[in-house]
C-alpha positions, -999 to +999 in steps of 0.1 A: +125-713+875+089-716+861+060-723+884+030-744+873-004-728+872-022-758+859-046-757+829-060-722+824-072-699+796-040-678+796-024-666+764-011-632+756-027-611+742-064-618+739-080-597+713-111-577+721-136-587+694-171-572+690-193-599+674-223-586+655-254-606+646-291-602+639-317-621+660-346-639+643-367-607+644-339-587+627-328-568+658-291-559+657-270-573+685-233-572+695-213-590+722-177-588+733-155-619+730-118-626+736-116-662+726-108-657+689-085-647+661-073-655+626-073-692+618-066-694+580-050-673+554-065-689+522-094-685+524-091-658+549-109-670+581-114-658+616-128-678+646-146-668+677-156-692+705-189-686+723-210-704+750-243-718+739-260-696+766-251-664+747-278-647+727-253-643+698-247-681+696-283-687+683-282-657+661-251-668+642-262-704+640-295-693+624-283-665+601-250-682+591-231-649+593-214-625+618-192-595+618-162-587+640-157-550+648-124-539+664-129-510+688-104-483+696-093-474+731-118-445+729-147-470+731-134-493+759-165-486+781-189-495+753-169-526+744-169-538+780-207-531+783-213-553+752-197-582+772-216-575+805-251-573+792-272-597+771-290-587+739-320-608+752-326-581+778-312-549+764-307-530+731-270-525+735-268-500+706-294-478+722-278-481+756-243-471+743-255-446+717-235-465+690-248-471+655-256-505+639-248-507+602-262-535+580-234-552+562-238-551+524-222-585+521-233-608+550-265-610+571-251-592+602-246-557+616-214-540+626-206-510+648-203-478+627-180-460+652-154-488+654-125-484+629-121-519+616-148-544+605-146-580+593-177-593+575-179-631+578-199-659+563-201-689+587-182-719+574-180-742+604-191-747+640-170-770+663-182-780+697-152-778+720-167-782+755-183-752+772-176-732+740-184-737+704-159-723+678-175-704+649-152-702+619-161-675+595-147-668+560-138-631+559-158-618+529-146-582+533-126-560+556-136-524+560-115-496+577-122-460+584-101-438+561-085-420+590-069-452+603-052-460+569-015-458+568+010-465+540-005-480+509-040-478+524-033-506+549-046-503+585-022-485+609-023-500+644-011-467+659-042-449+644-066-477+652-055-479+688-070-513+695-068-527+730-063-563+744-078-582+773-056-598+800-076-627+815-053-631+845-059-595+857-093-591+841-081-557+826-078-541+792-044-528+780-034-506+751-009-516+725+027-505+730+053-494+704+072-514+678+098-538+693+110-552+660+101-556+623+085-590+616+103-613+592+134-591+595+147-588+631+152-625+633+178-623+605+200-603+629+209-635+648 
């Protein structure tokens, strides 16, 4: 029997997304967000929902661009720090000793040390309530060579991303393969 928990922000898993932007003075900033994901395949688009109170909110609205960096488990402390502190009060790159890289395609920085980067041009902003959803067209995806698998595609086992569980407020690593998509269902 299922028990009712009422309306909550629970879905599994929540991605750990590091959102990069420049402020109006050109200072690189990043923040951690979990409310986001792929929202369209043609054109390829990703969304991230942010509160207006965040420093990143104004940066993206002004610059019309952002990046999404995907950290590996090795950088869980840095990723968490990016979500705890505000870029208004701290240079997060200096504090974590990570490196901002200016995107060649959009007006936003990404984290050099993180293995996957999506460079996005802002398409839409949708006010939803406490959060505003930013929809960005993915202009390019960059991966580190050492996380490429067969055919040059990203290999999740090499990337070692982690996810956020809102109910326990903890980060979890990704487990092993449980079935091949678009194939295992044919076994029924």
